[in-house]
N, C-alpha and C positions, 0 to 999 in steps of 0.2 A: 598430439600428448597428454597422455592419461593420467585421473589424481593419484595424487597419490595415496598410499593407502593411508590407513589411521594406526594409530598406538590404542590400545585401550589395554586402561586400569579401570576394576573394578576392587570396591571396597564391599568386603560381603560378610555375616552376622556367623556367626562358627562361636558356636556353645556361649559362651559368657565372653564375649570377647570383641572381636574386629579381627580382620585379614585383611591386604593392598592384597590382589595379585595382577601380573600384566602378561603379555604372554608372550610375556618372559619365562617366566612363574610367580613363584613366589617374592612379593616386595617388607610384606613383614605383618605380625600377629600384633594385635595391640589391645591392651584394657579395655583401653574407651574410644566409642567411633570417633572426638576431636579430632579424636589420638594417629587415629587411620587417616582424619579425612590432610590433615596436614598430612602426614608421609606420602599419600596420593599427590597431593599438588606440591609435593619436594618430586617425587618426580620423575611429575609432567613436567617441571623448568627442564628440567636433566634434561627430556626425552628428547623436548620441542628445537632442539640443538642437532635432529637427525636432516629438522627437517620439513619432519610430517606429520601429521594437523594431531591430533591428544583430543581422547573422548579421557573421560574419567562417568563412570558408573555405582549410581548406588543400591543397595538390598534394598529394600522399602519392604516392610511390618511384615507380606505379606507374597514375599520371595521373588518378586518380578525387582526387576533393574532397572531405572533414571537415571538420566545424564544429571548426573552438578556440576561436569563441570568439562569445557568443550575449550582448542583452540588451536586457531587456525597455520596450516601449514606457509615453513619459510617462505621468501616469493624469492 
């Protein structure tokens, strides 16, 4: 059996705010990083119902994406 393809969610710095995007497009725009993080975690919790692993990536000051949170596929 092939491993399930993960769902990726990214928290990105956009101008003075933050944007959460996923494989399906934009989840939303937020004025503060903490609000974007909370939205990404809520979206990830809902996406876990698909049985696929979920990974949240957070954009660092230098622009690179680093893992913020990860879940595993339901068995």
